[in-house]
N, C-alpha and C positions, 0 to 999 in steps of 0.2 A: 923627410920632415914635413910637417903640417903647414899649410898655409895660414898665415895670421896667428895672432895670439890671444885673441879674445874669444873664449868659448868655454865648453865644459867637458871634462873627461870622466868617464866611468869605467867599471870593469868591462862593459859590453861595447863601448864605443865612445865617440866624441863628435861635437860639432864645432866648427870653427869658421872664421870669416874668410871668404875667398879673395883672391887677388882682384883688383879692379880690372875689368875687361877693356879690350881695345876700344878707342873712341869714346871713352868716358862712360862705358856701359856699367850699370850698377853691378857692385861685386856680388852681393848676395851671401848666402850661407851654405855650407856643405855639411851633411851629416855622414860621419864615417862609422862603420860597425863592421862586425863579422858575422857571416852566416853560420849555419849548422855544421857546415864543412870546414870552417876555420878561414874561409876566404874572405878578404876584405872588400866590402861593398861601399858604395857612396850614393847619395842622392841630394841634389841641389835645390835649395829653396830661396825665395826673395826675402823672406822674413826670418829673423833669429827664432821668434816664437814658434814658427811651423817646424823648423829643423828640431828644436828641442822637444816639441811634441812627438814628432816622428820617431825620434831616438828613444824617447821614453815608452812609446808603443811597442818598439822592437824590443826593448829590455824586458818589458812585462811579458810579452809573448814568448820569449826565450826562457824566461823563469818558469813560465807555466808549461813549457813543452809544446806550445801550439804555434810557434813561428813557422811561417811558410814563406819561402823566397817567392816574391812577386813574380819573378821571371819564370817560375816552374809552371804557373798557370797559362803561359803563352802557347803551350802545346795544343794542338786542335784535338777535338773529340775523336775525329777519325784516327789520328795518330795514337791517342792513348788506347782507344779501343782494340787496335791491333796488339799492343802490349797486354792488355787485359785478357783478350781472347787466348793468347799464347800461353798465359800462365794457369789457365783453368784446366782441371782434371775432370773431363765430362765424357758421357758416352757419346757415340757417334750422332746419335739422334738428337740429343740435347745440343750438341755443338752446332748441328746443321740448323736447327731452329734459331738458336741465338744469332748465327751469322745471317740468317734470313731476316731477323728483326733490325740488324744493323744496316744491312745492304738495301733493303727495301723501304725502310722507314726512318730509323734514326739517323742514319748517315745523310741521306738527301736533305733532311730538314736541319739538322744541328751539326753535322760532321765537320764542316769547314770553320766553325766557330771555336775560338780559343776558349779552353776550359774556364778561365777566370772571368770570361765575359757573359757567360751563360747565366741567365737570371730565372728566379721562380716563374715570373711572367712568361719567359720564353718556353719553359717547360709546360706550363698551362695551356699556352697556345698551341704547343705541339700536340698535347692530348686531344684538344679541342678539334685540331685539324684532322686527326685519325677518325674521330667520330663523325666529322663532316664528310669524310670519304665513304661512309657507310660501313665502316668495319663493326664487327659485332663488339659489345661491351667487354666480353671475356677476352677477346683478341686485343682490344686497347689496353686492357689491364695487364696482359702478359707482355706487351711491348714496353709499357710503362715500368713494370717491375725490372725489365732488362736495362733500362736507362738508369733506374735507380741504383742498380748493383754496380753499374760502371762508374757513376759519379761518386758513389760511396767509397769504392776502391781508390779512386783519385784522391779522396780525403785522406785515406790511411797512407797512401804513397806519398803524401806532402806536396801534391800538385795544387790543391786549392783548400781554403780554410774550412769551408763547409759545403755541403750539398745543396744546390738550388732546388732539388726535387723534394720539397717539403710542402705539406698542406696542399697537395694537388687534389682537385676535385675530379674524380673519375665517374665515368658513365655507370649506372647501375643496371645489372642485368635483370631483365624481367622474368621472374619465375612462372613457368607455365606447368600445366598438369603433367607433361611429358618429362619435365626436369625434376619432379619430385621424387625423393627416394622413398621406395615402398618396401617395407619389411616383410619378408615372406615367412609363413609359418611352416612347420615341419611337413604338413601335407602337400604345400606347394612345392617344397624342395623334393619331397619323394615324387611327386609327379613329373618334375623336370628330369630328376635322375632316371626315372623309368623309361622317359621318352628318348634319353641320349643313348647313343651307341653304347655297347657293353664296356669298352675301353675307356669311355669317359665318365662312367658312373662314379668311381672314387674321386675324380676330379671335381665333379658337381658337389659332392658331399663335403670335400675338403674346403672349397671356397666358401661354402654356406656355414659350416661350423667353426672354422678356424679363422674366418675374416681375412684370408689371403687375396691378394689381387691375382688376376689370371696369370701374370708373369712369374709371380712367386710361386704359385702352385705348380705350374709348369716346370719350374726350375728345382722342385724338390725331388731329391733322390733317396733311395731306400736306406743308404747309410745315415741319413739325417733324421730318420724316424726311430725313435726309442719306443718300441712295443710295450715293454715292461712298464715303463714310467708314463706311458701315454703321452708323450711330448715329441715336438718336432722341433728342428732348428732351421730357422729361416734366415739365410745368410747369402743367398743368390737368387737370381731370377732369370728366366729364359728371355733374351732380347730379339727383337725382330730388326734385321739390319735396314738402314736406310734405303730408299728406292735407288736403284742403279748401282748399289754396293755389292760387290762380289765377294764371297767368302773363299 
């Protein structure tokens, strides 16, 4: 039975006056509601208005389907990152790179923080610290993308209401002459193909004319070439195992 008789009941929950505490302590108000799993939760307030406001917010969030149990966000970033990593379907090289981002950068800076306590300012400061360490802009951007993917997954898993990694200012990579993409004409491709070993001639022309990446071109097999229709099926690529990995 609920304590007190003065309060308000709805489909989603109710608030009521608590019994007066020991030593004449002010009674206060308690909001009772059920979470997404149907379990009864409660939260205490000094004022009736605050209890009513809290309950109204819970009701609105549950109706919109955006309710998140405040306790869910108490898990640390490191703890959630372990779950996140285990659920990903990645190639070995991608997994190794992601783990490096977490072990060497994300974990030491934010790993012990509870998800719900991480703010946008924290993320911006983290990005700034990476730049201060002398990391290249592209490296900083890659680490930031990894953190964003973890935090967005936490939102979808109902750990936090929204990701704090929004409107983060990232360092800009300075374009140099060496980084510019130069389109080759047919004479350039012909010269490269002629200079390559005979067994690499078709490889050079395939990359140049079909726009394949080296791994995709290396993974192409004869049964995936339709010589009559002059088409190829690109559905695999040749992978290079990570350092230290034995096949």
